[in-house]
N, C-alpha and C positions, 0 to 999 in steps of 0.2 A: 497470540505470544507470550502477552498480557502472565503466562505462567512460559518461560523457552526454553527453560532445561529443566523441567519435570514432562514427563520419565526422564526422557535423558537429554540429554548439549545437545541447548539447538534445534529440541524438536519439536515448537513453536514452527519455527522458520522455515522448518521441513514441509508442514502442518497448510503456511502459506506456499511454500513451490509446488504445493501439488496441487493445489487452490490456481495457476498458474493459468493463465488458458498457454495452448501452444505457440502462440506466434509469439510469445513473454517470458514463454521457457525454451526460447530461441536462442534473445537475446540475454536472457540475466540466467540463465545460465551454464555449466553443468548446478546445479544444491550446490557444491562447493564453493563457485563464483557467487552466487544468488546470499548468503551467509554472508560474504563480506563484502557488498553492497548493505546491509540488510545495518552490520556496524557501521559505517561510517556517521557522521558524524548530524547527517537531515533525519537515518530513518532510525537511531539508534534508536529515540525515543520511544517508538514501538515495542521496549525490550523491553515486559517488566512494568508500562505502564502501573498505575491506580486502578486509573476508573476510564470511562468513554458512553464521550455525547456523540449520535449518529443524530447525521441532519435526515429528509425523503429523500429520496433517492428517487431519477430524474429516470424515467424510462420515456428514450427515442426509436421507436425498430427493436431494433437486437444491441442496442447499447445500453449504459444503464451507466447511471454519476451518482455516486455518493460522498457526503462531504463525513469525515470522523472526523472530529476533538480527543485525543489525550491526554491526557493525567499524568504525568511520570507520575515516579513514585520520592520524588521531590518537590513539585506541587504544583513545575513549568507546563505548561499550555503547550501542542504540536498541534498544527493545523493541517492535515493529509485528502486529498481528493482522489478518491477509490472508482475508475473508470474500468465495468465490468463489458464484453460481448457474452451474446447467448452463441453455442457453437452449434455449427451447419454442420460436420460430420463426425460422427465416431469414430470413437466411441462415452463423446460426450455428447452428444447431436443433443440435443436439445438444453444443455445446461452452463449455467453461471455463471462464468471465466473470470477470470483478472488479468487485466491489460494492460492497466498503469500504475501507476500512486503516485501520487506528485505531493512534494513538503508549498503547501501554500499560505503564504501568511494568512494572520489569524489578525480579522475585518475587528476585534473588541478590542487590538492594541496598538495602538501608537507605532513601535521599534519591528511588526509584521512586514513590510516593507524593506531590513534588511533581509527576512529570506528570501524573498523572492529577488533579488539583485545576482542572488548565488544558485540558485533551481533547481537544485536536483533534483530526477527522477527513475522509477523503472521504470522507463512505459518500454513493450513493444510497438510497433505502427507512426500512426504520424501520432506532433505536437497535437493536445487542444487549442483551438482557436477562441 
């Protein structure tokens, strides 16, 4: 999504939707709905961001999590927790697909709690505990 409109408008968002698990797509789709979700204020920093930092991947069985910190075009930070699962069914058997993306507080910033209070998420299935 760093170059969201290349080669065509919202092609970055469309690519992200293709990597969403079937359960996630069922909740956030169709694609037109997913585009609107990503363009809301909590997820808009993902579009056309300047840089990305990735934390370690934590795997537990068929589930994985990774913290991702984006630097927006204006230089602000936005932190997300990506949750993935290893798919059991065809046509994606044994592929890791995204179950959810949750904006989380930036622990390096004092005002990170404001985000947590109004936390939105693109998540299928159960919430993170």
